[in-house]
Structures are given as structure tokens and as C-alpha cells.
C-alpha positions in Angstrom: 0.9 -11.8 15.1 -1.0 -11.1 11.8 -0.5 -7.7 10.2 -3.8 -5.9 9.4 -4.0 -3.3 6.7 -7.0 -1.0 6.4 -8.4 -0.7 2.9 -11.2 1.6 3.7 -11.9 5.4 3.2 -13.1 7.2 6.2 -16.7 8.4 6.1 -17.3 12.1 6.6 -19.6 14.9 5.4 -17.0 16.1 2.8 -16.3 12.7 1.2 -17.0 11.9 -2.5 -20.3 10.3 -3.1 -21.8 8.8 -6.3 -23.3 11.6 -8.4 -26.9 12.1 -7.6 -26.7 10.9 -4.0 -26.3 13.0 -0.9 -23.2 13.1 1.3 -23.4 11.5 4.8 -24.6 13.5 7.8 -22.8 12.8 11.1 -24.8 14.5 13.8 -23.7 14.6 17.4 -26.9 13.5 19.1 -25.6 13.1 22.6 -22.4 14.3 24.3 -20.5 13.3 27.5 -20.9 16.8 28.8 -24.6 17.1 28.2 -25.8 13.5 28.5 -23.1 11.6 30.1 -22.3 9.6 26.9 -21.4 10.3 23.3 -23.7 9.1 20.5 -23.7 10.0 16.8 -26.8 9.9 14.5 -25.7 8.7 11.1 -27.6 9.4 7.9 -26.2 8.0 4.7 -26.9 6.0 1.6 -26.3 2.3 1.7 -23.6 2.6 -0.9 -21.5 5.3 0.8 -17.7 5.2 0.9 -16.0 1.8 0.8 -18.9 -0.5 0.4 -20.4 -3.7 -1.0 -23.1 -4.1 -3.6 -25.4 -7.0 -3.2 -26.8 -9.0 -6.1 -30.2 -7.6 -5.2 -28.9 -4.1 -5.8 -29.7 -4.4 -9.5 -31.2 -7.9 -10.1 -34.8 -8.5 -9.2 -35.2 -11.6 -6.9 -31.4 -11.9 -6.2 -30.3 -12.0 -2.6 -29.5 -9.0 -0.4 -26.4 -8.9 1.8 -28.3 -10.0 4.9 -29.5 -13.1 3.0 -26.0 -14.3 2.2 -23.9 -16.5 4.6 -21.4 -14.4 6.5 -18.5 -16.4 5.0 -19.3 -14.8 1.6 -17.6 -11.7 2.9 -14.3 -13.3 4.0 -11.7 -15.3 2.1 -8.4 -15.4 0.3 -7.8 -12.4 -2.0 -5.1 -11.0 -4.3 -4.5 -7.6 -5.8 -4.0 -7.4 -9.5 -2.3 -4.3 -10.9 -4.2 -2.9 -13.9 -3.0 0.7 -13.4 -1.0 0.6 -16.7 -3.9 -0.1 -19.0 -4.3 2.1 -22.0 -7.5 4.0 -23.0 -9.2 3.2 -19.7 -10.3 -0.3 -20.8 -9.2 -3.4 -18.8 -9.2 -6.2 -21.3 -9.0 -9.9 -20.5 -5.4 -10.1 -21.6 -4.5 -7.7 -18.7 -5.9 -10.3 -16.3 -4.7 -13.5 -18.0 -1.1 -12.5 -17.2 -2.0 -12.9 -13.5 -3.9 -16.1 -13.7 -1.4 -17.9 -11.4 -1.9 -15.2 -8.7 -5.7 -15.3 -9.0 -5.9 -19.1 -9.0 -7.5 -20.3 -5.7 -8.5 -16.9 -4.5 -12.0 -16.0 -3.3 -11.7 -12.3 -4.2 -10.0 -10.4 -7.0 -9.2 -6.9 -6.1 -8.1 -4.5 -8.9 -5.6 -1.8 -8.3 -6.4 0.8 -10.9 -4.6 3.6 -9.1 -7.7 5.7 -9.2 -7.9 6.1 -5.4 -5.2 8.8 -5.7 -8.0 11.1 -6.9 -10.2 10.5 -3.8 -11.6 13.9 -2.9 -10.9 15.4 -6.4 -13.5 15.8 -9.1 -11.4 13.6 -11.3 -12.4 10.6 -9.2 -15.7 10.5 -11.0 -14.1 10.7 -14.5 -12.6 8.2 -16.9 -11.4 5.6 -14.4 -10.4 2.1 -15.8 -13.4 -0.2 -16.4 -13.4 -3.9 -17.2 -14.4 -5.0 -20.7 -17.1 -7.6 -21.0 -14.5 -10.2 -21.7 -12.5 -9.3 -18.6 -15.6 -9.4 -16.4 -16.3 -12.8 -17.9 -12.7 -14.0 -17.2 -13.2 -13.1 -13.5 -16.6 -14.7 -13.3 -15.1 -17.9 -14.8 -12.7 -18.1 -11.8 -15.6 -18.9 -9.5 -14.8 -16.2 -7.0 -17.0 -14.7 -4.3 -16.4 -11.1 -5.3 -14.5 -8.5 -7.1 -13.2 -5.2 -5.7 -12.1 -1.8 -7.2 -10.2 1.2 -5.9 -12.6 3.3 -8.0 -16.2 4.4 -7.5 -17.9 1.8 -9.7 -17.5 -1.4 -11.7 -19.2 0.5 -14.6 -18.7 4.0 -15.9 -20.6 6.7 -14.0 -23.8 7.4 -15.8 -27.3 5.8 -16.7 -27.9 2.1 -17.2 -27.2 -0.4 -18.4 -24.6 -1.4 -15.9 -23.3 -4.4 -17.7 -20.5 -5.4 -15.4 -22.6 -5.1 -12.3 -25.3 -7.2 -13.8 -22.9 -9.9 -15.0 -21.3 -10.2 -11.6 -24.7 -10.2 -9.8 -26.1 -12.9 -12.1 -23.1 -15.0 -11.2 -24.0 -14.6 -7.5 -21.0 -12.4 -6.7 -20.6 -9.3 -4.6 -18.9 -6.1 -5.8 -16.7 -4.0 -3.5 -16.1 -0.4 -4.5 -14.1 2.6 -3.3 -11.3 0.5 -1.8 -8.2 2.3 -0.7 -4.5 1.4 -0.1 -4.2 -1.5 -2.5 -0.8 -0.5 -4.0 1.4 -2.2 -1.3 -0.6 -5.4 -1.8 -0.1 -5.7 -5.6 0.9 -9.3 -6.5 0.3 -10.6 -3.0 -2.3 -13.0 -1.6 -3.8 -12.4 1.9 -7.0 -13.0 4.0 -9.6 -10.4 3.0 -12.6 -9.3 5.1 -15.4 -6.9 4.1 -18.2 -7.5 6.6 -21.3 -5.5 5.9 -23.9 -4.1 8.3 -26.7 -6.7 9.0 -29.7 -4.6 8.2 -32.9 -5.9 6.5 -33.0 -6.1 2.7 -29.4 -4.8 2.5 -28.9 -3.9 -1.2 -25.5 -2.4 -0.1 -23.5 -1.5 2.9 -20.5 0.5 4.0 -17.7 -1.9 5.2 -14.4 -1.8 7.0 -12.4 -3.7 4.4 -9.1 -5.1 5.6 -6.2 -7.3 4.4 -4.8 -9.7 7.0 -1.2 -10.7 6.3 0.5 -13.6 8.2 
């Protein structure tokens, strides 16, 4: 039987959200005692928690998640350890050392170690970020997407969001706020990050999982 590992942060009203957005609201709309069934009204931004960014999130005319084939969200993945980089910058040389691991993968997931600060104000601080050269190195691999155990592919702040734009212009998706990557460092596995199928989906929370044979 396959072993399935959850790579997703749980959604709740006290969870970290990108600065400037609002935390999710989970309202008990119906209960078994009152209505005979339980139902929750969910109100949240499309980029809440562990989520995907669509190319259309920042690039005009680029596709949204609901316009992409469903197989774009499933494929072979690997986890590259970049937690030891200095000065918060992930250079291309930090990735080149793992080129054999990355070869043939559909997704490159980066273990920065930053998920240890989930729920702490430091989570929004100086997390490791790809250099332009490192982003280009990943793009050149022809992968479907890139994932991070941090809140963003770019530093928190105003535009330009150079890494996002580079990935989106290459037709890739970006997965952010991943969790539990450390046990998967250096390994390959089947990865799934299926989004909600809503109209013009610029982003979507996902239940990201690693499936190990």
C-alpha cells in the first residue's frame, strides 16, 4: 500500500495569512442538533494556507487554475534542501548540486526550514528566497511547478514579484506554505496539489500530499 504524507497546514481563524489580507472565517451555519446536519460557511482569500498560485494571479491573459488540465497538479516531485543557505539567498549553485535528483521531476519542492516559524511573526521575515539565476535554473528544467515551505516565492512587500512573474511566464504554478518537507529531503515521490475548481481561479487552497510507494 502507498504511504501518504500530508504536506498541508490546517486552515483556521488563528492561522498566519499574507500581510494585508484577512484570516479565514469558519462559521457553523448548521448543526446536527439544530438542523439535523452539520455545515460550515467558509470565508477566505483564494491564497489562504497551503495554496497554489495560478499564472493568471499576476500575468494578464495567463491561464487560471480552472483553465489548466487537471494533470498539471499531479506528478513526480523531489524535495531539495536549501535550509543551509547563507544570507537568505538561494543561488543557482545551491540547486546545481541536486541536478540528478531534480532530473525527470515535474515539481521541485524547496525545504527552506521556514515552516518551523508557522504561527510566529518570524514566518513573515527574512525567509530564504531564490535568486534570479536560481529561478531560471528551475525554469530550465521544464517542470510543472515549484513549491516552498515559506509564505512566498518573493520577499513579503510591494511589487515587483520577479520570481513569481518568471515562473508564471514559463507557464508554471507556484505552491506556497507547504509543511512537513524535511522527512522527504533528497527523495522522489508522487505529488498531488489539486485545487478547488472555481471560475477564474487565480489561486486556491490545496491538500498537498506526497505519495510514497
